[in-house]
C-alpha positions in Angstrom: 104.3 115.8 102.3 104.0 112.9 104.7 100.9 110.7 104.3 99.8 108.0 106.8 97.8 105.0 105.7 97.0 101.5 106.9 99.3 98.6 106.3 98.8 96.3 103.3 100.5 92.9 102.8 102.7 94.4 100.0 104.4 96.6 102.6 105.9 93.6 104.4 109.4 93.7 102.9 109.7 97.5 103.1 108.7 97.5 106.8 111.3 94.8 107.5 114.0 96.9 105.7 113.0 100.0 107.8 113.1 97.9 111.0 116.4 96.3 110.1 118.2 99.4 108.9 117.0 101.8 111.6 118.3 99.4 114.3 121.5 98.8 112.4 122.2 102.5 111.5 120.5 104.5 114.2 120.3 102.4 117.4 123.9 101.4 117.0 124.6 104.8 118.7 123.3 103.4 122.0 123.8 99.6 121.6 126.7 97.3 120.7 127.2 95.6 117.4 126.3 92.3 119.0 123.1 93.8 120.5 121.9 95.3 117.2 122.7 92.1 115.3 120.5 90.1 117.8 117.7 92.7 117.6 117.8 92.9 113.8 119.3 89.6 112.5 120.5 89.3 109.0 118.1 86.5 108.2 114.4 86.4 109.1 111.4 84.2 108.3 109.1 86.2 106.0 106.1 84.2 107.2 106.8 85.0 110.9 107.3 88.7 110.0 104.1 88.8 108.0 102.1 87.2 110.8 103.6 89.7 113.2 102.6 92.6 111.0 99.1 91.3 110.6 98.8 91.2 114.3 100.1 94.8 114.7 97.9 96.3 111.9 100.5 99.1 111.5 100.1 102.6 110.2 102.5 103.3 107.3 104.1 106.7 106.6 105.0 107.6 103.0 106.7 110.6 101.3 106.0 110.7 97.5 105.1 107.0 97.5 108.3 105.9 99.4 107.6 104.1 102.7 109.5 106.1 105.4 108.2 104.7 108.7 105.6 102.7 110.5 104.0 102.3 113.9 101.0 100.7 115.5 98.5 101.3 118.3 97.0 98.3 120.1 93.5 98.4 121.7 95.1 98.5 125.2 97.2 101.6 124.3 100.4 99.7 123.5 102.6 101.2 120.8 104.6 98.0 119.9 106.6 99.1 116.9 107.8 102.6 116.1 110.4 102.9 113.3 111.4 105.7 111.0 113.6 105.1 108.0 117.3 105.7 108.8 117.6 108.1 105.9 114.5 110.1 106.8 115.4 110.9 110.5 114.6 114.4 111.6 112.2 115.1 108.7 108.9 115.0 110.6 108.1 111.3 110.0 108.1 110.4 113.7 106.1 113.4 114.6 103.5 112.6 111.9 103.2 109.0 113.0 102.9 109.9 116.7 100.3 112.6 115.9 98.4 109.9 114.0 98.6 107.4 116.9 97.4 110.0 119.4 94.5 111.0 117.1 93.5 107.4 116.6 93.8 106.8 120.3 91.5 109.7 121.1 88.9 108.2 118.7 89.3 104.9 120.5 89.1 106.6 123.9 92.5 105.4 125.0 93.6 106.9 128.3 97.0 105.3 128.7 99.6 104.9 126.0 102.7 102.9 126.7 105.6 101.4 124.8 108.9 99.6 125.4 111.3 102.3 124.2 115.0 102.0 123.3 117.6 104.3 124.8 117.7 106.0 121.3 114.0 106.7 121.2 113.6 107.8 124.8 114.0 111.6 124.1 111.5 111.4 121.2 108.9 109.9 123.5 109.6 112.4 126.2 109.0 115.2 123.7 105.5 113.8 123.3 104.8 113.8 127.0 105.7 110.2 127.8 107.6 109.5 131.0 109.6 106.5 132.2 107.5 104.0 134.2 110.4 101.6 134.6 113.8 100.7 133.2 114.3 97.1 132.2 116.7 94.7 130.6 115.3 92.5 127.8 117.1 89.5 126.4 117.0 89.0 122.6 118.8 86.0 121.0 121.2 85.8 124.0 121.9 89.6 124.1 120.8 91.8 127.0 119.4 95.2 125.9 118.4 98.0 128.3 115.2 99.9 127.5 112.3 101.7 129.2 108.6 101.2 129.6 107.3 104.7 128.9 103.7 105.8 129.3 101.5 108.8 128.7 98.4 109.2 130.8 95.4 111.3 129.7 
């Protein structure tokens, strides 16, 4: 069973590992080795990552006490991070997280959800009723990565 809970400081390293390994093992299908290395570098500053997570206030998904994914929902409807553990893809983790986000958004009276979505994640977002608002190219550590601004309007 998948449970969703709020982030705690002790989740920091587990969430970095999910972020890193999902990009390196899953997003590599749609991006080059150089692009995924820029997106998820081998070294990172734990203090910067912790500050980033504190700002996101993510929701954390667990199965039997194992952290298997995380996402967030900002007050303006932005879903900034959405990552499922690379070894738990296709097991309902993403669905549980998105269902939670949409439920929280309903409580907060959010009428527009949006996210900058990778090529890899686009079909997942489309499944939940998001559509492409625009295609864009982002630059991360000298690498250009194509992604999509996707939105869902209520």
